[in-house]
C-alpha positions as CSV (number, residue, x, y, z in Angstrom):
1,M,-59.7,4.0,79.0
2,T,-60.3,4.5,82.8
3,D,-58.4,2.7,85.6
4,A,-61.8,0.6,86.3
5,D,-61.2,-0.6,82.6
6,A,-58.4,-1.5,82.6
7,F,-58.4,-3.9,85.4
8,E,-61.7,-5.6,83.1
9,N,-61.1,-9.4,81.8
10,P,-62.3,-9.7,78.6
11,A,-65.3,-11.5,78.8
12,Q,-66.6,-8.5,81.1
13,R,-66.1,-5.8,78.0
14,V,-67.6,-8.1,75.6
15,G,-70.9,-8.1,78.3
16,R,-70.6,-3.9,78.2
17,T,-70.6,-4.2,74.6
18,Q,-74.2,-3.7,72.8
19,E,-73.2,-5.0,69.6
20,L,-71.4,-8.3,70.7
21,V,-73.7,-9.0,73.1
22,D,-76.4,-9.1,70.8
23,I,-74.4,-11.3,68.1
24,I,-73.6,-13.6,70.3
25,L,-77.6,-14.0,71.7
26,K,-78.6,-14.1,67.9
27,F,-76.1,-16.9,67.8
28,Y,-77.5,-18.4,70.8
29,I,-81.2,-18.6,69.5
30,A,-80.0,-20.5,66.2
31,S,-78.2,-22.8,67.7
32,Q,-80.9,-24.1,69.4
33,S,-82.4,-26.0,66.7
34,G,-86.4,-25.9,66.4
35,A,-86.5,-24.6,70.2
36,W,-88.0,-21.1,69.1
37,Q,-91.0,-23.0,68.0
38,N,-91.2,-24.5,71.3
39,R,-91.0,-21.2,73.2
40,Q,-91.2,-21.0,76.6
41,P,-88.0,-23.0,77.8
42,L,-86.1,-20.6,75.3
43,R,-87.6,-17.3,76.4
44,R,-87.3,-18.4,80.4
45,T,-83.5,-18.8,79.5
46,L,-83.8,-15.0,78.1
47,A,-85.2,-13.7,80.7
48,A,-83.0,-15.2,83.1
49,I,-80.3,-13.2,81.7
50,C,-82.4,-10.0,80.9
51,G,-80.7,-8.7,84.4
52,F,-77.9,-9.0,84.3
53,N,-77.1,-5.2,83.1
54,R,-78.9,-3.1,80.8
55,V,-76.4,-4.3,77.7
56,F,-77.8,-7.7,78.6
57,Y,-81.7,-5.8,79.1
58,Y,-81.9,-4.6,75.7
59,A,-80.6,-7.1,73.6
60,T,-83.1,-9.7,75.4
61,V,-86.1,-7.6,75.3
62,A,-85.2,-7.1,71.3
63,Q,-84.9,-11.4,71.1
64,L,-88.3,-11.5,73.5
65,W,-90.4,-9.2,71.5
66,S,-89.0,-9.4,68.0
67,D,-91.4,-12.4,67.2
68,M,-94.7,-11.8,68.9
69,D,-98.0,-14.5,69.1
70,S,-100.1,-13.0,70.7
71,F,-101.2,-9.0,71.2
72,L,-102.4,-9.5,74.5
73,P,-99.0,-8.8,76.0
74,C,-98.8,-5.1,73.9
75,T,-102.8,-4.3,75.3
76,V,-101.5,-4.3,78.9
77,L,-98.9,-1.5,78.3
78,L,-101.6,0.8,76.5
79,P,-103.0,3.8,78.2
80,L,-105.7,3.1,80.1
81,C,-105.2,-0.8,79.6
82,G,-102.1,-1.1,82.2
83,G,-104.2,0.0,85.6
84,D,-104.1,4.1,84.8
85,S,-107.5,4.5,85.7
86,S,-107.6,8.7,85.0
87,P,-108.7,9.6,81.2
88,E,-106.6,12.6,81.1
89,I,-103.8,10.5,80.6
90,L,-104.4,10.2,76.9
91,D,-103.1,14.1,76.9
92,H,-99.6,13.0,77.9
93,A,-97.5,11.7,75.0
94,R,-95.7,10.1,77.6
95,S,-97.9,7.5,78.9
96,W,-97.3,5.8,75.4
97,D,-93.1,5.5,76.1
98,R,-93.9,1.9,77.6
99,F,-96.1,1.0,74.2
100,A,-93.5,2.8,72.3
101,F,-90.6,1.1,73.1
102,Y,-91.4,-2.5,73.5
103,T,-93.1,-2.4,70.0
104,S,-90.5,-1.0,68.4
105,K,-88.4,-4.5,68.6
106,I,-91.4,-6.4,66.9
107,T,-91.0,-7.3,63.8
108,T,-93.8,-9.9,63.5
109,L,-97.1,-9.8,65.2
110,S,-99.8,-11.7,65.2
111,I,-103.5,-10.5,66.6
112,R,-105.6,-13.2,68.1
113,P,-109.1,-13.4,69.5
114,D,-107.6,-13.2,72.9
115,T,-107.8,-9.2,72.1
116,Q,-111.2,-9.3,70.4
117,Q,-112.8,-8.6,73.8
118,N,-110.9,-4.6,73.6
119,G,-110.7,-4.1,69.5
120,T,-113.0,-1.3,69.7
121,W,-110.9,0.3,72.6
122,I,-107.7,-0.4,70.8
123,S,-109.3,1.4,67.5
124,F,-109.5,4.1,69.7
125,L,-106.2,4.4,71.1
126,V,-104.3,3.7,68.2
127,G,-106.5,6.4,66.0
128,H,-106.5,9.1,69.5
129,P,-104.0,12.7,68.7
130,S,-101.8,11.4,71.9
131,C,-101.0,8.3,69.8
132,P,-97.1,8.4,68.3
133,K,-96.8,9.2,64.8
134,S,-94.8,6.0,64.3
135,L,-95.6,2.6,66.3
136,F,-94.5,-0.7,64.9
137,P,-91.3,1.0,63.2
138,R,-89.8,-2.5,62.3
139,L,-92.8,-5.0,61.8
140,K,-92.6,-6.5,58.6
141,T,-95.2,-9.6,59.0
142,L,-98.7,-9.1,60.4
143,R,-101.0,-11.6,61.2
144,L,-105.0,-11.6,62.0
145,Y,-106.8,-14.2,63.2
146,S,-109.0,-11.7,64.4
147,I,-110.7,-9.2,62.1
148,D,-111.8,-6.6,64.3
149,A,-112.0,-3.1,64.7
150,G,-108.6,-3.0,66.7
151,S,-107.3,-5.7,63.9
152,L,-108.2,-3.4,61.7
153,A,-106.8,-0.3,63.2
154,I,-103.6,-2.0,63.0
155,L,-103.4,-3.0,59.9
156,A,-104.5,0.1,58.2
157,L,-101.4,1.6,60.8
158,V,-98.5,-0.6,58.9
159,A,-100.0,-1.8,55.9
160,P,-97.3,0.6,54.2
161,Q,-94.3,-1.6,55.5
162,L,-95.5,-5.0,55.4
163,T,-93.7,-7.7,53.5
164,E,-96.0,-10.5,54.5
165,C,-99.7,-10.2,55.4
166,V,-101.9,-13.2,56.7
167,I,-105.8,-13.3,56.9
168,H,-107.0,-16.1,58.9
169,N,-110.8,-16.5,58.4
170,P,-112.0,-20.3,58.3
171,E,-115.2,-20.3,59.7
172,M,-117.9,-18.4,58.2
173,K,-119.2,-15.9,60.4
174,E,-122.0,-12.9,60.1
175,D,-119.2,-10.3,59.8
176,S,-116.6,-12.6,58.0
177,L,-117.1,-10.6,55.0
178,S,-117.3,-7.2,55.7
179,G,-114.1,-7.7,57.8
180,V,-112.3,-9.8,54.7
181,T,-113.3,-7.2,52.4
182,T,-112.2,-4.4,54.8
183,A,-108.7,-5.7,55.2
184,L,-108.7,-6.5,51.2
185,G,-109.1,-2.7,50.8
186,L,-106.7,-1.2,53.4
187,L,-104.0,-3.3,51.5
188,Y,-105.1,-2.1,48.4
189,L,-104.9,1.5,49.2
190,K,-101.4,1.2,51.9
191,T,-99.1,-1.3,50.6
192,E,-96.3,0.0,49.3
193,L,-93.9,-2.9,49.1
194,P,-93.6,-6.0,47.3
195,L,-96.0,-8.1,49.6
196,S,-96.6,-11.7,50.5
197,L,-100.7,-12.1,50.7
198,E,-102.2,-16.0,52.6
199,L,-105.9,-16.0,52.8
200,N,-107.1,-19.1,54.6
201,L,-110.7,-18.7,54.5
202,A,-114.1,-20.4,54.6
203,S,-115.0,-21.7,50.5
204,E,-118.3,-20.2,51.0
205,L,-116.5,-16.7,51.3
206,L,-114.6,-17.1,47.9
207,E,-118.2,-16.5,46.1
208,A,-119.1,-14.2,48.4
209,L,-116.0,-12.1,47.7
210,Q,-116.9,-12.2,43.7
211,Q,-120.6,-11.3,44.3
212,S,-120.7,-7.1,43.2
213,I,-121.2,-4.4,46.1
214,T,-122.3,-1.8,44.7
215,S,-120.9,-2.2,41.6
216,I,-117.1,-3.3,43.0
217,R,-116.3,-7.3,43.8
218,P,-114.3,-7.6,47.2
219,I,-111.7,-10.1,45.9
220,S,-111.0,-7.4,43.1
221,F,-109.0,-5.7,46.0
222,I,-106.4,-8.6,45.4
223,S,-106.2,-7.7,41.9
224,R,-105.6,-4.0,42.4
225,I,-102.5,-5.0,44.9
226,D,-99.6,-3.9,42.2
227,G,-96.7,-5.0,44.7
228,L,-98.2,-8.8,45.3
229,K,-95.7,-10.9,45.0
230,R,-97.3,-13.9,46.6
231,L,-100.4,-15.0,47.1
232,N,-101.6,-18.4,49.0
233,L,-105.5,-19.0,48.7
234,I,-106.0,-21.7,51.4
235,F,-109.6,-23.3,51.6
236,E,-109.8,-26.3,54.0
237,K,-113.5,-27.2,54.1
238,A,-115.1,-28.6,50.9
239,K,-117.6,-25.9,49.9
240,P,-121.3,-27.0,49.5
241,C,-122.3,-29.2,46.6
242,R,-123.8,-28.2,44.0
243,P,-126.2,-30.2,41.2
244,Y,-124.1,-31.7,38.1
245,S,-126.3,-29.1,36.2
246,D,-125.3,-26.1,37.9
247,L,-121.4,-27.4,37.6
248,I,-121.2,-27.5,33.6
249,G,-123.0,-24.4,33.2
250,S,-120.2,-22.5,34.8
251,L,-117.6,-22.9,32.9
252,P,-117.2,-19.9,31.5
253,I,-113.4,-20.3,30.2
254,Q,-113.4,-18.1,27.4
255,Q,-114.5,-15.3,29.2
256,A,-111.9,-16.3,31.7
257,L,-109.2,-16.9,29.1
258,Q,-110.4,-13.0,27.7
259,H,-110.3,-11.0,30.7
260,A,-108.2,-8.3,31.2
261,P,-104.3,-9.6,32.2
262,E,-104.2,-8.9,36.1
263,L,-101.5,-8.6,39.1
264,P,-98.6,-8.1,36.6
265,N,-96.1,-8.9,39.6
266,L,-97.6,-11.8,41.2
267,E,-95.1,-14.5,40.9
268,S,-96.1,-17.4,43.0
269,L,-99.7,-18.5,43.4
270,V,-100.5,-21.8,45.8
271,I,-104.1,-22.8,46.1
272,S,-105.7,-25.4,48.9
273,G,-109.7,-26.6,48.2
274,D,-111.6,-28.9,46.1
275,G,-112.5,-28.8,42.6
276,T,-115.1,-26.3,42.5
277,I,-112.9,-23.7,44.5
278,L,-109.7,-24.3,42.2
279,H,-112.3,-23.7,39.4
280,G,-113.7,-20.8,41.1
281,V,-110.4,-18.9,41.5
282,A,-109.3,-19.9,37.7
283,M,-112.4,-18.7,36.3
284,H,-114.0,-15.9,38.4
285,A,-111.9,-14.5,41.2
286,I,-107.8,-13.7,39.7
287,Y,-106.5,-13.1,36.3
288,P,-102.6,-13.1,36.8
289,C,-100.3,-13.1,33.8
290,G,-97.2,-13.4,35.3
291,L,-96.7,-16.4,37.4
292,R,-93.9,-18.7,38.0
293,R,-94.7,-20.6,40.2
294,L,-98.3,-22.2,40.8
295,D,-99.2,-25.1,43.2
296,I,-102.1,-27.0,43.7
297,D,-103.4,-28.5,46.9
298,F,-106.5,-30.3,46.2
299,L,-109.1,-32.0,48.5
300,L,-110.5,-34.9,47.3
301,T,-114.4,-34.7,48.2
302,D,-116.7,-36.2,45.8
303,Y,-115.9,-37.7,42.5
304,L,-117.1,-34.9,40.3
305,R,-115.1,-32.2,41.4
306,V,-112.1,-33.3,40.9
307,F,-112.7,-33.4,37.1
308,L,-112.7,-29.8,36.9
309,I,-108.9,-29.3,38.0
310,P,-107.8,-29.6,33.7
311,H,-110.2,-26.8,33.4
312,A,-108.2,-23.9,36.0
313,L,-104.8,-25.7,35.2
314,R,-105.7,-24.7,31.3
315,V,-106.7,-21.4,32.2
316,F,-103.3,-20.8,34.0
317,L,-101.0,-22.2,31.7
318,Q,-102.4,-20.5,28.8
319,R,-102.5,-17.1,30.7
320,N,-99.1,-17.5,32.0
321,P,-97.4,-18.6,29.2
322,R,-93.7,-17.8,31.5
323,M,-94.7,-20.5,34.1
324,Q,-92.0,-22.6,35.3
325,H,-93.1,-24.6,38.3
326,L,-96.5,-26.3,38.4
327,T,-97.4,-28.7,41.4
328,V,-101.0,-30.5,41.5
329,K,-100.9,-32.9,44.1
330,R,-104.3,-34.0,46.8
331,S,-104.3,-33.2,50.1
332,P,-104.4,-35.1,52.6
333,V,-102.6,-37.9,50.9
334,T,-104.3,-41.3,52.4
335,S,-104.0,-44.7,51.8
336,R,-106.9,-44.9,49.0
337,T,-105.2,-46.3,45.7
338,S,-107.7,-45.4,43.8
339,M,-111.2,-43.6,43.0
340,E,-113.5,-46.8,42.8
341,I,-115.1,-45.7,46.7
342,W,-117.4,-43.7,44.6
343,D,-118.7,-46.4,42.7
344,L,-118.2,-44.0,39.5
345,D,-120.3,-44.0,36.1
346,L,-117.0,-43.9,33.8
347,S,-118.5,-44.4,31.0
348,F,-121.0,-41.4,31.9
349,M,-118.3,-38.7,32.6
350,I,-115.8,-40.0,29.9
351,N,-118.5,-39.3,27.0
352,S,-119.6,-36.0,28.7
353,P,-119.2,-33.3,26.5
354,A,-118.3,-30.5,29.1
355,L,-115.1,-33.3,30.7
356,Q,-113.9,-33.7,27.3
357,H,-111.0,-31.1,27.8
358,I,-107.6,-32.8,28.8
359,E,-106.4,-32.2,25.0
360,Q,-107.2,-28.4,25.4
361,F,-104.7,-28.7,28.8
362,L,-102.1,-30.7,26.9
363,A,-102.3,-28.2,24.1
364,Q,-101.4,-25.9,27.1
365,L,-99.1,-28.3,28.6
366,V,-97.2,-28.7,25.5
367,R,-96.5,-24.6,25.2
368,A,-94.8,-24.0,28.3
369,S,-91.1,-24.5,27.2
370,A,-90.1,-22.4,30.7
371,L,-91.5,-25.2,32.9
372,N,-88.5,-26.5,35.0
373,T,-90.8,-28.3,37.5
374,L,-93.7,-31.0,36.8
375,I,-95.7,-32.4,39.8
376,I,-98.9,-34.1,39.3
377,E,-99.5,-36.7,41.7
378,N,-102.0,-38.3,43.2
379,V,-104.4,-36.4,40.9
380,P,-107.1,-39.1,38.7
381,F,-107.7,-38.0,34.9
382,L,-110.5,-39.6,32.8
383,D,-107.9,-40.5,30.1
384,T,-106.4,-43.6,30.9
385,D,-103.6,-43.2,28.8
386,I,-102.3,-39.9,31.0
387,I,-99.2,-40.9,31.6
388,L,-98.3,-41.8,28.1
389,K,-100.2,-38.3,26.4
390,I,-97.6,-36.2,28.6
391,W,-94.8,-38.0,28.3
392,N,-95.0,-37.3,24.6
393,I,-94.8,-33.8,25.3
394,L,-91.6,-34.2,27.3
395,P,-89.5,-32.9,24.3
396,N,-91.4,-29.6,24.0
397,L,-90.1,-28.8,27.5
398,P,-86.3,-28.1,26.7
399,N,-86.1,-27.0,30.6
400,L,-87.6,-29.3,32.0
401,Q,-85.4,-30.7,35.2
402,G,-87.8,-32.6,37.5
403,L,-90.8,-34.2,36.8
404,T,-93.6,-36.2,38.6
405,L,-95.7,-38.1,37.3
406,R,-97.9,-40.4,38.9
407,P,-101.6,-40.3,38.6
408,L,-104.4,-41.8,40.9
409,P,-106.1,-44.7,39.2
410,L,-109.6,-45.0,38.7
411,T,-109.8,-48.4,38.9
412,T,-107.3,-50.9,40.9
413,S,-108.2,-53.6,38.7
414,L,-105.8,-53.6,35.8
415,N,-108.0,-55.7,33.6
416,S,-110.5,-53.1,33.6
417,E,-111.1,-51.1,30.5
418,Y,-110.3,-48.0,33.2
419,A,-107.3,-49.5,34.3
420,L,-104.5,-47.0,34.4
421,V,-101.7,-47.6,31.4
422,I,-98.5,-48.0,32.7
423,P,-95.7,-47.8,30.4
424,Q,-93.0,-49.8,30.0
425,P,-89.2,-49.9,31.4
426,R,-88.3,-49.0,27.0
427,I,-90.0,-45.9,27.6
428,L,-87.0,-45.0,29.7
429,E,-84.5,-45.4,26.8
430,E,-86.4,-42.3,25.5
431,I,-86.0,-40.2,28.4
432,A,-82.0,-41.0,28.3
433,V,-82.0,-40.3,24.7
434,K,-84.5,-37.3,24.5
435,S,-84.3,-35.5,27.7
436,P,-80.5,-34.9,29.2
437,Q,-81.5,-32.3,31.1
438,L,-84.0,-34.2,33.9
439,Q,-82.1,-34.6,37.2
440,W,-84.9,-36.4,39.1
441,L,-88.0,-38.4,37.6
442,C,-90.8,-40.1,39.7
443,I,-92.9,-42.4,37.6
444,P,-94.2,-45.6,37.5
445,V,-93.0,-48.1,35.0
446,D,-94.5,-51.7,34.7
447,V,-91.3,-53.7,35.1
448,T,-93.2,-57.2,35.1
449,R,-91.6,-58.0,31.8
450,V,-87.8,-58.3,32.4
451,P,-86.0,-55.9,30.2
452,S,-82.6,-56.5,28.4
453,P,-79.7,-53.6,29.0
454,P,-80.5,-51.2,26.6
455,T,-77.6,-50.7,23.1
456,P,-75.2,-47.9,22.9
457,V,-77.3,-46.3,21.0
458,N,-80.5,-45.7,23.3
459,S,-78.4,-44.7,26.3
460,N,-76.2,-41.5,27.7
461,K,-73.4,-42.2,29.7
462,D,-73.7,-38.3,30.2
463,H,-77.1,-38.1,31.6
464,R,-77.5,-35.9,34.5
465,L,-80.4,-38.1,35.8
466,L,-79.7,-37.5,40.2
467,F,-82.9,-39.5,41.1
468,L,-85.3,-41.9,40.0
469,D,-88.0,-43.4,41.3
470,I,-90.3,-45.8,39.4
471,S,-91.1,-48.2,42.5
472,S,-95.1,-47.4,42.0
473,G,-95.8,-49.2,39.0
474,P,-96.5,-53.2,38.9
475,R,-93.3,-55.2,39.5
476,P,-93.0,-59.2,39.6
477,S,-94.8,-61.3,42.0
478,N,-92.2,-64.1,42.4
479,P,-88.8,-62.4,40.8
480,T,-86.2,-64.8,40.7
481,M,-82.4,-63.1,41.0
482,R,-82.0,-63.1,37.1
483,Q,-84.8,-60.2,37.0
484,Y,-83.3,-58.5,39.6
485,I,-79.8,-58.4,38.2
486,A,-81.5,-57.8,34.2
487,I,-84.1,-55.0,36.4
488,A,-80.7,-53.9,37.9
489,R,-78.2,-53.3,34.7
490,F,-81.1,-51.9,32.6
491,L,-81.3,-48.7,35.2
492,D,-77.5,-48.6,35.7
493,A,-77.0,-49.1,32.2
494,L,-79.3,-45.7,31.4
495,F,-78.9,-43.6,34.4
496,P,-74.7,-44.3,35.4
497,K,-74.4,-41.3,37.2
498,A,-77.4,-41.5,39.1
499,T,-76.7,-40.7,43.5
500,I,-79.9,-42.3,43.6
501,V,-81.8,-44.7,41.4
502,V,-84.8,-46.1,43.5
503,S,-85.8,-44.1,46.2
504,L,-86.4,-46.4,49.5
505,D,-88.5,-43.6,51.2
506,L,-90.8,-43.4,48.5
507,V,-91.7,-47.3,48.2
508,G,-95.3,-48.5,50.1
509,A,-96.1,-50.0,53.6
510,D,-96.0,-53.6,51.6
511,D,-93.4,-55.3,53.0
512,E,-92.7,-57.4,49.8
513,E,-92.6,-54.2,47.4
514,F,-90.4,-53.1,49.5
515,R,-88.2,-56.4,49.8
516,F,-88.2,-56.2,45.7
517,W,-87.5,-52.5,45.0
518,E,-84.4,-52.4,48.0
519,S,-82.6,-55.7,46.7
520,V,-82.9,-53.5,43.1
521,Y,-81.2,-50.7,44.7
522,Y,-78.4,-52.5,46.4
523,L,-77.5,-54.3,43.1
524,V,-77.2,-51.1,41.6
525,Q,-74.9,-49.6,44.2
526,S,-72.8,-52.4,44.0
527,Y,-72.5,-51.8,39.9
528,R,-71.6,-48.5,40.8
529,E,-69.0,-49.2,43.5
530,S,-67.4,-51.3,41.4
531,R,-66.8,-49.4,38.5
532,F,-65.9,-46.6,40.7
533,G,-63.1,-49.3,42.3
534,I,-62.0,-50.1,38.5
535,V,-61.4,-46.6,37.8
536,A,-59.8,-45.3,41.2
537,A,-57.5,-48.5,40.2
538,T,-56.4,-47.6,37.0
């Protein structure tokens, strides 16, 4: 230790220790909750302390360049892009020093259209002999919001080290097919690590990718990425409408079921699109066989496409018998409470042979014994008793811990022959006895008929249910205090260990409905508090 070091206080010593400064800055950034999403104020703070000393310089540069939401700041560091006028500079490796230094800090990079005009030049530079062999050594996540020569050149360079890649091309343009095909081909040829891939594409592009190009289907590149672990397919816009006869004639379910297994390492699949998109992915696009999780977020665009969803679910369940999590929900969720807006010809559709598929779907669901989460929300079914049909197969799902079952009614009229059949409160007694493993349950229950408390035989004091929401079902129009107490006693007797019995944040906007379930909630809470108080006193 030098004499100068002996007179330093601890704060000065910390400020000269690279490892400690790195840790301090990481903790500071983590403490700014949400600040990294609003990057500018935090970045200004980091830039202000950048000049304290060399240690702070290296620490702040590492943080400022770690997550780059644009490639534009990097382009000014490239040879002949930052003011150099002589092409001879490319003969000197030192011309890459600044670019290599700053890009070595990047772990997440987004390439946007703001660099598209320099795409060809970037591609040339990356392939030039003077370019260092290792660029972006720490890059793990690459997001392509522009597919051009430059972004594809960078993808080819870093693909072997990527763990996450996003390809965002939601508009169908002239070069969209070739660009996306090239990107998928590069990932297929060069990816070496387990990969999470997200494709946000124009709906028309899905069908184009399924067509053969010189005997190769571009979509098949996805199936050849052996390390693919997670795949998100997002189609924000609906496909153009097709005639009913065309849709019915393109349901090759047996062909999809008999296709050779693909993507054995794919564990999670997310699909967002309308019913035709979901059907197309299941029947023609990819054929995974080892899915653990499937999330479907569908767009409700017209009355026909949505009824194709059970076809896709049947295929996915049959091909992936070890599935543990299945979510099917409508997006965006609006105030629409039924399908009446389209003036459906329900009698025609219910009697259509091509749409008689619910039994096949249920036959596969009953075999999904590994399921621990099942969420079906705001999905219309032609079978009005779909809740009871799924309910009857619950004993065959011994690992199920979470269930949300709230279909979208075909009509709001309770007297219609097409009205959704809502179960009575007694059905909860079956849950208490036959499904003790359930931890949360969301289902409509008709509480207009006041139930009496269950007998000890039909209750389970050790039931593990922690969350219960039955607020989407019919309720008494002018409830009396006797009705409030009866409902609260019934729920408390069935699920005495539930920490939340009725979820107030899931209740609709109707003030009367809110007040009804609020009263039930507080009654149940009062019973529980009294019971705990008696136990504590003894």
